C-alpha positions as a Markdown table, in Angstrom:
| # | Residue | x | y | z |
|---|---|---|---|---|
| 1 | Met | 0.0 | 0.0 | 0.0 |
| 2 | Val | 1.3 | 3.4 | -1.0 |
| 3 | Thr | 0.9 | 6.2 | 1.5 |
| 4 | Ala | 1.3 | 10.0 | 1.1 |
| 5 | Asp | 4.1 | 10.0 | 3.7 |
| 6 | Asn | 6.0 | 7.2 | 1.9 |
| 7 | Val | 5.7 | 9.1 | -1.5 |
| 8 | Arg | 6.6 | 12.4 | 0.2 |
| 9 | Asn | 9.8 | 11.0 | 1.7 |
| 10 | Ile | 10.9 | 9.4 | -1.6 |
| 11 | Val | 10.1 | 12.6 | -3.6 |
| 12 | Glu | 12.0 | 14.8 | -1.1 |
| 13 | Lys | 15.0 | 12.5 | -1.3 |
| 14 | His | 15.1 | 12.9 | -5.1 |
| 15 | Leu | 14.7 | 16.7 | -4.8 |
| 16 | Glu | 17.6 | 17.2 | -2.5 |
| 17 | Gly | 20.3 | 19.4 | -4.0 |
| 18 | Thr | 18.0 | 20.7 | -6.7 |
| 19 | Thr | 16.0 | 24.0 | -7.1 |
| 20 | His | 12.7 | 21.9 | -7.1 |
| 21 | Phe | 10.5 | 21.8 | -4.1 |
| 22 | Leu | 7.5 | 19.6 | -3.1 |
| 23 | Val | 4.2 | 21.4 | -2.9 |
| 24 | Ala | 1.8 | 18.5 | -2.1 |
| 25 | Val | 1.2 | 14.8 | -2.1 |
| 26 | Glu | -2.4 | 13.5 | -2.1 |
| 27 | Val | -3.7 | 10.0 | -2.2 |
| 28 | Arg | -7.1 | 10.0 | -3.8 |
| 29 | Pro | -9.7 | 7.2 | -4.1 |
| 30 | Gly | -8.9 | 4.5 | -6.6 |
| 31 | Asp | -5.2 | 4.5 | -5.5 |
| 32 | Lys | -4.4 | 7.6 | -7.4 |
| 33 | Val | -1.4 | 9.5 | -6.0 |
| 34 | Val | -1.1 | 13.2 | -7.1 |
| 35 | Val | 2.2 | 14.9 | -6.5 |
| 36 | Glu | 2.7 | 18.6 | -7.1 |
| 37 | Val | 6.3 | 19.8 | -7.6 |
| 38 | Asp | 7.5 | 23.3 | -8.3 |
| 39 | Asn | 10.7 | 25.2 | -9.0 |
| 40 | Asp | 11.9 | 28.7 | -8.4 |
| 41 | Arg | 11.6 | 29.0 | -12.2 |
| 42 | Ala | 9.2 | 27.0 | -14.4 |
| 43 | Ile | 9.5 | 23.3 | -14.1 |
| 44 | Thr | 9.6 | 21.3 | -17.3 |
| 45 | Leu | 7.6 | 18.3 | -18.4 |
| 46 | Gln | 10.8 | 16.3 | -18.8 |
| 47 | Glu | 11.8 | 17.1 | -15.2 |
| 48 | Leu | 8.4 | 15.8 | -14.0 |
| 49 | Val | 8.7 | 12.7 | -16.2 |
| 50 | Thr | 12.2 | 11.9 | -14.8 |
| 51 | Leu | 11.0 | 12.4 | -11.2 |
| 52 | Asn | 8.0 | 10.2 | -11.8 |
| 53 | Lys | 10.3 | 7.4 | -13.1 |
| 54 | Ala | 12.6 | 7.7 | -10.2 |
| 55 | Val | 9.8 | 7.6 | -7.6 |
| 56 | Arg | 8.2 | 4.6 | -9.4 |
| 57 | Glu | 11.5 | 2.7 | -9.2 |
| 58 | Asp | 11.9 | 3.4 | -5.5 |
| 59 | Leu | 8.3 | 2.3 | -4.8 |
| 60 | Gly | 9.0 | -1.0 | -6.6 |
| 61 | Glu | 6.1 | -3.4 | -6.9 |
| 62 | Ala | 3.9 | -1.1 | -4.8 |
| 63 | Ala | 3.9 | 1.3 | -7.8 |
| 64 | Asp | 2.0 | -1.2 | -9.9 |
| 65 | Asp | -1.0 | -1.0 | -7.6 |
| 66 | Cys | -1.4 | 2.8 | -8.0 |
| 67 | Glu | -1.5 | 5.6 | -10.5 |
| 68 | Leu | 1.2 | 8.2 | -10.0 |
| 69 | Gln | 0.5 | 11.6 | -11.4 |
| 70 | Phe | 3.1 | 14.4 | -11.3 |
| 71 | Ser | 2.3 | 18.0 | -12.1 |
| 72 | Ser | 3.2 | 21.6 | -11.2 |
| 73 | Pro | 0.7 | 23.5 | -9.1 |
| 74 | Gly | -1.9 | 25.4 | -11.2 |
| 75 | Met | -1.6 | 29.2 | -11.6 |
| 76 | Gly | -5.1 | 29.8 | -10.3 |
| 77 | Arg | -4.7 | 27.6 | -7.2 |
| 78 | Pro | -3.9 | 28.9 | -3.7 |
| 79 | Phe | -0.3 | 28.6 | -2.4 |
| 80 | Lys | 0.3 | 25.5 | -0.3 |
| 81 | Val | 3.9 | 26.0 | 0.9 |
| 82 | Val | 5.9 | 29.0 | 2.0 |
| 83 | Arg | 8.4 | 28.7 | -0.8 |
| 84 | Gln | 5.7 | 29.6 | -3.3 |
| 85 | Tyr | 5.5 | 33.1 | -1.7 |
| 86 | Ala | 9.2 | 33.6 | -2.4 |
| 87 | Lys | 8.8 | 32.3 | -6.0 |
| 88 | His | 6.0 | 34.9 | -6.6 |
| 89 | Thr | 7.7 | 37.9 | -5.1 |
| 90 | Gly | 7.4 | 40.8 | -7.5 |
| 91 | Arg | 4.2 | 39.4 | -9.1 |
| 92 | Leu | 0.5 | 40.2 | -8.7 |
| 93 | Val | -1.3 | 38.1 | -6.2 |
| 94 | Gln | -4.8 | 37.8 | -4.7 |
| 95 | Val | -4.9 | 37.5 | -0.9 |
| 96 | Val | -8.0 | 36.4 | 1.0 |
| 97 | Leu | -7.7 | 37.6 | 4.6 |
| 98 | Ala | -9.1 | 35.6 | 7.6 |
| 99 | Asp | -11.9 | 38.2 | 7.9 |
| 100 | Gly | -13.0 | 37.5 | 4.3 |
| 101 | Arg | -11.6 | 40.6 | 2.7 |
| 102 | Leu | -9.9 | 40.2 | -0.7 |
| 103 | Leu | -6.8 | 42.2 | -1.5 |
| 104 | Glu | -5.0 | 42.2 | -4.9 |
| 105 | Gly | -1.6 | 43.7 | -5.3 |
| 106 | Lys | 2.1 | 43.2 | -5.9 |
| 107 | Leu | 3.8 | 40.8 | -3.5 |
| 108 | Glu | 6.9 | 42.8 | -2.5 |
| 109 | Gln | 8.3 | 40.8 | 0.3 |
| 110 | Phe | 7.7 | 37.7 | 2.5 |
| 111 | Asp | 9.8 | 36.7 | 5.5 |
| 112 | Gly | 7.8 | 33.7 | 6.8 |
| 113 | Thr | 5.8 | 35.8 | 9.4 |
| 114 | Thr | 4.6 | 38.8 | 7.3 |
| 115 | Met | 3.8 | 39.6 | 3.8 |
| 116 | Gly | 4.5 | 43.0 | 2.2 |
| 117 | Leu | 1.9 | 43.9 | -0.4 |
| 118 | Arg | 1.5 | 47.0 | -2.6 |
| 119 | Ile | -2.3 | 47.0 | -2.9 |
| 120 | Gln | -3.7 | 47.5 | -6.4 |
| 121 | His | -6.6 | 49.9 | -6.8 |
| 122 | Pro | -8.8 | 49.9 | -10.0 |
| 123 | Ser | -8.7 | 53.0 | -12.1 |
| 124 | Lys | -11.7 | 55.3 | -12.0 |
| 125 | Val | -11.2 | 56.1 | -15.7 |
| 126 | Lys | -12.2 | 53.3 | -18.1 |
| 127 | Gly | -9.3 | 51.9 | -20.1 |
| 128 | Arg | -6.6 | 53.0 | -17.7 |
| 129 | Leu | -4.5 | 50.4 | -15.8 |
| 130 | Pro | -5.0 | 49.9 | -12.1 |
| 131 | Lys | -2.6 | 51.8 | -9.8 |
| 132 | Leu | -0.4 | 50.3 | -7.1 |
| 133 | Asp | 0.0 | 52.0 | -3.7 |
| 134 | Asp | 3.3 | 53.7 | -3.1 |
| 135 | Asp | 3.5 | 52.2 | 0.4 |
| 136 | Ile | 3.8 | 48.6 | 1.3 |
| 137 | Thr | 1.0 | 47.2 | 3.5 |
| 138 | Val | 2.4 | 44.6 | 5.9 |
| 139 | Ile | 0.1 | 41.7 | 6.6 |
| 140 | Pro | 0.8 | 39.1 | 9.3 |
| 141 | Phe | 0.9 | 35.6 | 7.9 |
| 142 | Asp | -1.7 | 34.4 | 10.5 |
| 143 | Gln | -4.2 | 36.9 | 9.1 |
| 144 | Ile | -4.0 | 35.3 | 5.6 |
| 145 | Lys | -6.5 | 32.6 | 4.7 |
| 146 | Ser | -5.2 | 32.0 | 1.2 |
| 147 | Thr | -3.0 | 33.5 | -1.5 |
| 148 | Gln | -2.8 | 32.8 | -5.2 |
| 149 | Ala | -1.1 | 34.3 | -8.2 |
| 150 | Ser | -3.2 | 36.6 | -10.3 |
| 151 | Ile | -3.5 | 35.8 | -14.0 |
| 152 | Thr | -3.5 | 38.9 | -16.2 |
| 153 | Phe | -3.7 | 39.2 | -19.9 |
| 154 | Asn | -2.3 | 42.3 | -21.7 |
């Protein structure tokens, strides 16, 4: 039987010394194991294939009883690990606070306990780009319910 902890340990062993990092391991019904891996830059399909093969070899015969699926986390999905905040520094993000408020802005800094966000305000004139605050708003990490990268099309 393949467990999430077993797969997590194997994946982390293979990621040591690389710029890749583990985001999540989830065992779903039907013995489907979903592994999300990211990188400080973009992770390639070939890197995911190589990692899949290495984990499958380490699992041995247990790998025959499950479906292993490797992917990078989706752009529109909330961050799951702290390292994703560092990766997205300098980019636009949407932050849902614990009190339910939604803030959108540029992630300027993250130190593990607080996030620095330059809040984006919509333009009052149609067709103009939104404006970012000059000042950085510091948000304690425990006040954040979720954060995800904003997807913008120019």
